[in-house]
C-alpha positions in Angstrom: 0.2 0.2 -0.1 1.1 3.4 -0.7 1.4 6.5 1.9 -1.4 9.2 1.2 -2.7 12.3 3.2 -5.6 12.4 5.2 -7.9 14.5 7.1 -8.8 13.9 10.6 -11.3 15.8 12.6 -10.6 16.7 16.3 -12.2 18.7 18.8 -11.4 22.3 18.1 -9.2 23.5 20.3 -7.5 20.5 20.9 -5.6 19.6 17.6 -2.1 20.1 19.4 -3.0 17.6 22.0 -4.2 15.3 19.3 -1.3 15.3 17.5 1.0 14.7 20.2 -1.3 11.6 21.2 -1.6 10.5 17.8 2.5 10.7 17.4 3.1 8.8 20.9 0.6 6.2 19.7 2.2 5.5 16.7 5.6 5.1 18.4 4.1 2.7 21.5 2.1 0.2 19.0 5.0 0.2 16.6 3.2 1.7 14.0 5.8 4.3 12.8 5.9 2.7 9.7 2.2 3.6 9.0 1.6 6.4 10.7 4.2 8.7 9.5 3.4 12.1 9.6 1.2 14.3 11.7 0.4 18.3 10.7 -1.7 20.7 12.3 -1.9 23.6 9.7 -1.3 26.6 11.3 0.1 30.0 9.4 2.1 32.5 11.5 1.5 36.4 11.3 3.0 39.1 12.9 0.4 41.4 14.7 0.6 45.1 15.2 2.8 45.0 18.3 5.4 43.0 16.0 5.0 39.9 18.0 4.3 36.4 15.9 1.4 34.9 16.5 0.1 31.4 15.0 -3.1 30.5 13.7 -5.0 27.4 12.8 -5.7 27.5 9.0 -8.5 24.7 10.0 -9.5 24.8 13.3 -10.5 21.2 14.5 -8.8 19.5 11.7 -5.2 17.7 11.3 -3.4 16.1 8.5 -2.1 12.6 8.9 0.3 10.7 6.5 -0.3 7.4 6.9 -0.3 4.0 4.9 -4.0 3.1 5.3 -4.1 -0.6 6.8 -7.0 -1.5 8.9 -4.8 -1.1 12.3 -3.6 2.1 11.6 -6.8 3.5 10.8 -8.3 1.7 14.1 -5.3 3.7 16.0 -6.2 6.9 14.1 -10.0 6.5 14.8 -9.6 5.8 18.6 -7.2 8.4 19.5 -8.6 10.2 22.1 -9.8 14.0 20.4 -10.5 12.6 17.3 -14.0 12.5 16.2 -13.0 11.0 12.6 -11.9 11.2 9.3 -12.9 13.9 6.7 -14.3 11.9 3.2 -15.8 8.7 4.6 -19.4 8.0 4.7 -18.8 6.6 8.3 -20.2 3.1 8.9 -17.0 1.6 9.0 -15.9 3.2 5.4 -12.5 4.1 5.0 -11.9 7.8 4.0 -10.9 8.9 0.8 -7.4 10.7 0.7 -6.5 14.3 -0.4 -4.9 14.9 -3.8 -1.3 15.3 -4.3 -2.3 19.2 -5.5 -4.7 19.8 -2.3 -1.4 18.7 -0.2 1.0 20.7 -2.2 -1.1 23.5 -1.6 -1.7 23.6 2.3 2.0 22.4 3.1 3.4 25.0 0.8 1.4 27.7 2.4 3.2 26.7 6.1 7.3 26.1 4.0 6.6 22.4 3.9 6.7 19.7 1.0 4.3 16.3 1.0 7.5 14.8 -0.1 10.6 13.9 2.1 13.3 14.1 -0.7 15.9 12.0 1.4 13.7 9.3 1.3 11.1 9.6 -1.5 13.8 10.1 -4.3 16.6 8.3 -5.8 18.5 8.3 -8.8 17.1 6.0 -11.7 13.8 5.9 -9.7 10.8 6.0 -12.4 8.4 8.9 -11.5 5.3 10.4 -13.2 4.9 14.0 -13.8 1.9 15.1 -11.9 2.0 19.4 -12.7 3.4 21.5 -15.3 3.9 21.2 -19.2 5.2 17.7 -18.9 1.9 16.2 -16.9 1.3 12.6 -17.5 4.7 11.8 -19.0 6.9 9.5 -16.8 10.6 9.7 -16.4 13.8 8.7 -14.8 15.3 10.9 -12.1 19.3 11.7 -13.0 20.0 14.0 -9.9 18.2 15.2 -6.6 18.7 18.8 -5.8 17.9 18.7 -2.0 18.5 22.4 -1.0 16.3 23.5 -4.1 13.7 20.9 -3.8 14.6 20.1 -7.7 15.1 17.1 -10.0 16.5 16.5 -13.0 14.5 14.0 -14.7 14.7 12.1 -18.2 11.8 12.3 -20.5 10.9 10.8 -23.8 10.2 13.8 -25.7 9.8 12.6 -29.4 11.6 9.5 -29.3 14.8 11.1 -27.6 15.6 11.4 -23.9 15.4 15.1 -22.8 16.8 15.8 -19.0 14.3 18.7 -17.7 14.5 20.2 -14.5 11.2 19.6 -12.1 10.2 20.7 -8.5 9.5 17.8 -5.9 5.8 19.3 -6.2 5.4 18.3 -9.8 6.2 14.8 -9.5 5.0 11.6 -7.8 6.5 8.0 -7.9 5.7 6.1 -10.9 
């Protein structure tokens, strides 16, 4: 199964507590390979006095990157403070994940990336372009530029291998 991002509904004002509890449960139940990252979508603003103030982008919601197995789903659902997943019809149905573009938009506004380049991309790996002029094409990673979050990918253009530079957010594993 593949890791994907899901939206989890929590009690409003308890997002950080739920994040903490969920991370602790994933650790204590040895589910860190299935429940990967928990993010409280926040934005930092500077008030009139020049002080930084964090505010929730979506009060009452957190994002969870996870591999949707029965056990991982059970652990997240039964974490204290969680009221359910968004995108599930209830009645025991598993939720639908966010699309990569939705995740990129939310995490990008926080200065984060949905992809962890050091573990997600390696030279010689096959990838699919999901945004930009080469959308829908498949290629092979030639080099990874971690500091600039860019990749050089070899694509087949008109029967000839062409290396193009793409951002992490423009590709996904094939």
